[in-house]
C-alpha positions in Angstrom: 0.2 -0.2 -0.4 1.5 3.3 -0.8 1.2 6.6 2.0 1.2 9.7 -0.5 2.2 11.8 2.7 6.1 10.9 4.0 5.9 10.3 7.9 8.8 10.7 10.0 9.6 8.7 12.7 11.9 9.4 15.5 13.9 6.6 17.5 15.5 7.3 20.8 18.1 4.4 21.7 20.6 3.1 18.7 20.7 0.1 20.0 19.8 -3.7 18.1 15.9 -2.2 18.8 16.5 1.0 17.3 18.6 -0.1 14.2 16.3 -3.0 13.5 13.7 -0.3 13.8 14.9 1.8 11.9 15.1 -1.1 9.1 11.7 -1.8 9.2 9.8 1.6 9.1 12.3 2.7 6.3 10.5 0.1 4.6 7.3 1.2 5.3 7.9 4.1 3.4 9.0 6.6 6.3 11.8 9.0 7.1 13.6 8.1 10.1 16.2 9.9 12.3 17.8 7.6 15.5 19.0 9.4 18.9 21.5 7.7 20.8 23.7 8.8 23.3 26.7 7.0 22.7 29.3 8.8 20.9 29.9 6.6 17.7 28.6 3.3 16.5 29.9 0.6 18.5 33.2 -1.5 17.4 33.0 -4.3 20.1 30.6 -4.2 23.5 32.8 -5.5 26.2 29.2 -5.4 28.1 26.9 -7.1 25.5 28.9 -10.1 25.2 27.1 -13.2 23.3 23.7 -13.1 22.3 21.3 -16.7 20.2 19.0 -15.9 17.4 16.4 -18.3 17.0 15.6 -19.1 13.3 12.8 -15.9 13.0 15.1 -13.2 13.6 17.3 -15.5 11.4 15.1 -14.6 8.7 14.3 -11.5 9.4 17.6 -10.5 9.3 17.9 -12.0 6.1 14.9 -9.8 4.3 16.5 -6.4 5.9 20.1 -7.1 5.3 21.6 -6.3 1.5 23.9 -9.7 2.3 22.3 -12.1 3.9 25.4 -14.4 4.2 26.9 -11.7 6.1 24.6 -13.2 9.4 25.7 -16.5 9.1 29.4 -16.6 8.8 29.6 -14.0 11.6 26.9 -16.4 13.6 27.9 -20.2 14.7 25.3 -22.7 15.2 23.9 -23.6 18.5 22.0 -27.1 17.3 21.7 -28.1 20.9 20.2 -27.1 24.0 22.0 -29.2 26.9 21.3 -28.9 30.4 23.7 -30.9 33.0 25.0 -30.7 36.9 27.8 -30.9 38.0 28.4 -31.8 42.2 30.6 -29.3 43.6 32.1 -31.6 45.7 33.5 -34.6 43.7 33.2 -32.6 40.8 31.5 -34.4 38.2 29.0 -33.7 35.6 25.7 -35.6 34.1 23.1 -34.9 31.6 20.1 -34.0 32.7 18.3 -33.0 29.1 19.3 -32.6 25.5 17.4 -31.4 22.4 19.0 -31.6 19.1 17.1 -29.9 17.0 18.0 -26.0 18.7 18.6 -24.1 15.6 19.5 -20.7 17.2 22.8 -19.3 16.2 25.2 -17.4 18.4 26.3 -14.1 17.7 28.6 -11.3 19.3 26.6 -8.4 20.4 28.6 -5.7 18.7 28.7 -8.3 15.3 24.9 -8.1 15.1 24.8 -4.5 15.4 27.1 -4.1 12.9 25.3 -6.0 10.4 22.0 -3.9 10.5 23.8 -0.8 11.3 26.2 -0.6 8.3 23.4 -1.1 5.8 21.1 2.4 7.1 22.1 5.6 5.7 24.8 7.1 7.9 23.1 10.5 8.0 20.1 9.2 9.7 22.1 8.8 13.1 22.8 11.1 15.5 25.6 9.9 17.8 26.0 11.8 21.2 22.7 12.6 21.4 21.6 12.5 25.2 17.5 12.3 25.2 16.2 14.8 27.5 12.4 15.4 26.9 9.6 15.0 24.9 6.1 16.0 24.7 3.1 15.6 22.6 1.7 18.5 20.8 -2.0 18.9 21.5 -3.6 18.6 18.0 -1.7 14.8 18.8 -0.3 14.6 15.3 2.9 15.3 15.7 5.5 14.9 18.6 8.8 17.1 19.8 11.9 15.6 21.2 14.4 17.5 23.2 18.1 16.2 23.1 21.1 17.4 24.4 24.5 17.4 21.8 27.5 15.8 24.2 29.9 17.6 22.3 28.7 20.8 22.4 25.9 20.9 25.8 23.4 22.7 23.5 20.2 21.4 23.3 18.4 20.6 20.1 14.6 20.1 19.1 13.4 17.1 16.7 10.1 17.0 15.3 8.1 13.9 13.6 5.0 12.3 13.3 6.0 9.2 16.0 8.2 8.7 18.8 9.7 5.5 19.3 11.0 4.1 22.3 13.9 1.8 21.9 15.7 3.1 25.1 16.2 0.2 27.3 15.2 -1.5 30.4 15.7 1.7 32.2 13.1 3.8 29.5 12.5 7.3 30.6 9.8 7.2 28.1 8.4 4.4 29.3 8.7 6.5 32.9 6.8 9.3 32.2 3.8 7.0 31.0 4.0 5.0 34.0 6.2 5.9 36.8 5.0 3.7 39.3 6.9 0.8 36.8 9.4 -0.5 38.4 12.2 -3.2 37.4 11.7 -6.3 39.7 15.0 -7.5 41.0 15.9 -11.5 40.7 17.2 -12.6 43.3 20.6 -13.0 41.7 23.7 -11.2 39.3 25.3 -12.9 36.8 29.2 -13.0 36.3 29.5 -12.7 32.8 33.0 -12.6 30.4 33.9 -13.5 27.1 37.4 -15.6 26.7 39.4 -15.1 23.2 41.6 -17.8 22.9 43.2 -16.7 19.4 45.7 -18.1 19.2 45.9 -20.4 22.3 43.3 -23.4 20.5 46.0 -25.5 21.6 46.1 -24.3 24.9 45.3 -26.4 28.3 42.6 -24.8 29.1 41.0 -25.0 25.4 41.9 -28.7 25.2 39.9 -29.0 28.6 36.9 -26.8 27.9 37.1 -28.7 25.2 37.0 -31.8 26.8 34.4 -30.9 29.0 31.8 -29.4 26.9 32.5 -31.6 23.8 29.7 -29.9 21.5 30.9 -26.7 21.7 30.5 -24.9 18.3 26.9 -26.4 18.1 26.0 -26.5 21.7 24.3 -23.8 24.2 25.2 -25.9 28.0 23.6 -24.8 30.8 25.2 -26.6 34.0 23.3 -26.5 37.2 24.9 -26.8 40.6 23.2 -26.3 44.3 21.5 -23.1 43.8 23.3 -21.8 41.1 23.6 -22.3 37.3 26.7 -21.1 34.4 25.9 -20.7 30.6 29.2 -21.6 28.6 28.9 -21.5 24.4 31.2 -20.9 21.4 31.4 -17.3 19.6 32.4 -16.7 16.1 36.2 -15.7 15.7 37.5 -17.8 18.3 35.8 -16.6 21.7 33.9 -18.7 23.9 31.0 -16.4 25.8 30.3 -17.7 29.6 27.3 -16.6 32.2 27.2 -17.5 36.2 24.2 -16.7 38.1 24.5 -16.5 41.8 22.0 -15.7 44.0 22.3 -12.6 46.3 21.2 -9.4 47.7 20.3 -7.2 45.5 23.2 -4.8 45.0 23.4 -1.0 45.1 23.6 0.1 41.9 25.3 3.3 40.6 24.6 5.3 37.7 22.2 4.4 34.6 23.3 0.9 34.0 22.3 -2.5 35.1 25.7 -3.2 34.9 28.1 -3.1 38.0 31.2 -1.4 38.1 33.5 -4.5 39.7 36.8 -4.0 41.6 39.7 -6.5 41.7 39.0 -7.5 44.8 35.6 -8.7 43.8 36.9 -10.5 40.9 39.6 -12.4 43.0 36.8 -13.4 45.3 34.7 -15.1 42.3 37.3 -17.0 41.3 37.6 -18.6 44.6 34.1 -19.4 44.6 34.4 -20.6 40.9 36.8 -23.2 42.3 34.7 -24.1 44.8 31.6 -24.8 42.8 32.4 -25.9 39.4 34.5 -28.3 37.4 38.6 -27.3 37.0 37.7 -27.0 33.0 35.1 -24.5 33.7 37.1 -22.6 36.4 40.4 -21.9 34.4 38.0 -20.3 31.3 36.2 -17.8 33.9 40.1 -17.3 35.4 41.7 -16.6 31.9 39.1 -13.9 31.4 40.1 -10.2 30.3 37.6 -8.0 32.0 34.8 -10.5 33.2 31.7 -7.9 34.3 28.6 -8.2 36.6 24.8 -7.2 35.1 22.4 -6.6 38.0 19.3 -9.0 36.9 16.3 -7.6 36.4 12.5 -8.0 35.0 9.3 -6.3 34.9 5.8 -7.2 35.4 4.0 -7.4 32.0 2.8 -3.9 31.2 -0.6 -2.9 29.8 -0.3 -1.1 27.5 2.5 0.0 25.0 1.6 3.5 23.2 0.4 6.5 24.4 -1.0 8.3 21.4 2.1 8.6 19.3 4.8 7.3 21.5 5.5 3.8 21.1 7.7 1.2 23.0 9.8 -1.3 21.5 12.4 -3.8 22.8 13.4 -3.7 26.7 11.7 -0.5 27.2 8.4 -2.4 26.6 9.6 -5.5 28.3 12.8 -5.9 30.3 12.9 -9.4 31.1 15.4 -12.0 32.4 18.2 -13.6 30.1 17.4 -17.2 30.1 14.8 -17.7 27.8 17.5 -16.0 25.1 14.4 -13.8 24.3 15.7 -10.0 24.9 17.3 -9.5 21.1 14.7 -11.7 19.6 11.3 -10.0 21.1 12.9 -6.9 19.9 13.8 -8.0 16.2 10.0 -8.9 16.3 8.8 -5.8 18.2 10.2 -4.0 15.2 9.1 -6.2 12.3 5.7 -5.9 13.7 5.7 -2.7 14.3 6.9 -2.0 10.4 4.5 -4.1 9.0 1.6 -2.4 11.4 2.9 1.3 10.3 3.2 0.4 6.7 -1.0 -1.2 6.8 -2.5 1.7 8.2 -0.2 4.6 7.2 0.5 8.0 9.1 -3.2 8.9 8.8 -4.6 6.1 11.3 -1.6 5.8 13.2 -3.7 4.5 16.3 -5.1 1.2 14.1 -1.7 1.0 13.6 -0.6 1.2 17.1 -3.5 -0.9 18.2 -2.9 -3.9 15.7 1.1 -3.7 17.2 0.0 -3.5 21.0 -2.3 -6.4 20.3 -0.3 -8.8 18.7 2.9 -8.1 20.4 1.7 -7.6 24.3 -0.1 -11.3 24.8 3.0 -12.7 23.7 6.2 -11.7 25.0 4.1 -10.9 28.7 3.9 -14.5 28.4 7.5 -14.9 27.4 9.2 -12.9 30.2 7.1 -14.4 32.6 8.6 -18.0 31.5 12.4 -16.3 31.6 11.7 -15.6 35.0 10.4 -19.0 36.2 13.1 -20.8 34.4 15.4 -18.5 36.4 14.4 -19.6 39.6 13.9 -23.2 38.3 18.0 -23.3 37.4 18.8 -21.0 40.8 17.3 -23.7 43.0 14.7 -20.9 44.1 11.3 -21.0 46.1 8.1 -21.2 44.5 4.3 -21.1 45.2 3.5 -24.4 43.4 6.5 -26.2 43.5 9.6 -27.1 45.5 13.4 -25.7 44.7 14.6 -27.8 41.8 17.9 -30.0 43.0 19.5 -31.5 40.2 20.6 -34.3 42.2 17.6 -35.6 43.0 15.2 -34.2 40.2 12.9 -36.4 38.0 12.7 -36.6 34.3 9.7 -34.7 34.1 11.2 -31.9 36.3 14.1 -31.8 33.9 12.1 -31.6 30.7 10.8 -28.4 32.1 14.1 -26.8 31.6 14.0 -27.6 28.1 13.9 -23.6 25.9 11.4 -25.6 23.5 8.8 -24.7 26.3 9.1 -21.0 25.8 5.3 -19.8 25.4 5.4 -19.2 20.8 8.6 -20.7 20.7 8.2 -22.0 17.8 5.7 -19.0 15.8 
C-alpha cells in the first residue's frame, strides 16, 4: 500500500531494537532519525557479550540486510540445547536433558549491531545525542523531542509524527507514562565474560574445556550446581561466552546501567568461589577471562499497554526480561518487524490503528515469555516457588528436567 505523505519517526536509542526499527520503518515508507547517547557506533561491546538468535530472527535479518550471508558468516550454530548438572564436591557432571533440534545461532552483540547498522544511511543517526524529554503537540499529530548534544552541551529539538522509544530497560520514555512501574530484582546477579582464545587453540585451557563440553561450537550448555547455574557457548572468531548466576541481595547500582563496576577484589573472590562450585575446566576459562563484568538481573511485570497517542515502546523499554529464554534480542527484532508491518498497513493517517494492532499482536506474546523466563531463572537457581519444591539437580525427576528445555518457551516456534 502506498501512502503519499512522507511520515517521520524519531527513534530514541540506537541499540539493536533501534536499528531494527529503522530498517522496518524505512521499508514502510517513513523518514527516520535515530538519537543515541553513545558518541559513535559500537565496534566491540564488552558488556554486550553473546546472544542467541532464533530461526525467526535469522529470517528477519536476512530480509533486512543486503548481504544475508553476513549473518551466517558471523554466527555459529547452536543446534543443541543441553542442561547438565555438576556436583561441586565430587566435580563430576551428568546430563539432565538434551534437545538436538534447537536451531539457534550464536552471535556477538557488536557483530549483530554492525550487520544491521551498516545497511542504513549513516546521516539518519545522531550519535552523542542524549535524550532529555518529549512533548506531544496539542493536536496529537506530532511529537517534539529534546536532546542534548554531548560534545557541545547544546540542546536541540526534533519534530516527528511518531516517537519510538527503544531506550532500554531503564527507559525514560516509559517512566514518563508509568512513573510507578519499577524493575523487579530477580534475586541474583550474573558474572559474565568472553574468553578470546585466538592463537591459543591448543592451550590446556581450551583442550580441557572442549573435553568437558565436547559439543562447544554447536551447543548451548546450561550447567546447574546447587542453587546456581552457568551458561557456556562458543562465539565466532575463537571466543567463549560464559555467564554465572549467583543468588545474592540486590546490590546498589550507581549510574544508569544494570552493569556493575567490579573491583579486582570482587573478581578474585569470584575466582575462589568458582573453584568451589565448578569443574576445573570451566574454572580455568573463568579465571583466564580478561575484564569479566557483572549484570544485575532484573525484569518487569508485563505492561498493560505499549503506546500513548503517538509514542510507542519497543525492545527492552517494552519488556525488560531475564536472559534465561534467550528472548531479549529476539523479542526486540520481532517488535521491529511487527511495528513496521502495522505502520505500512495503516499509514500515518491511521496511526492509532497501526499502534493498536502492534500492541494487540506483541503484548500477549512477550508478556507470557517474560514470565516464563522469570520462572526458568528461579528453577535453575534453586529458588522457592508457591506451586513446587525448589529444583535440585541431584534429585530431579525426568519430568522436572524436561521443564528446563528452551523449547517450552511460549510461542517458541511461532
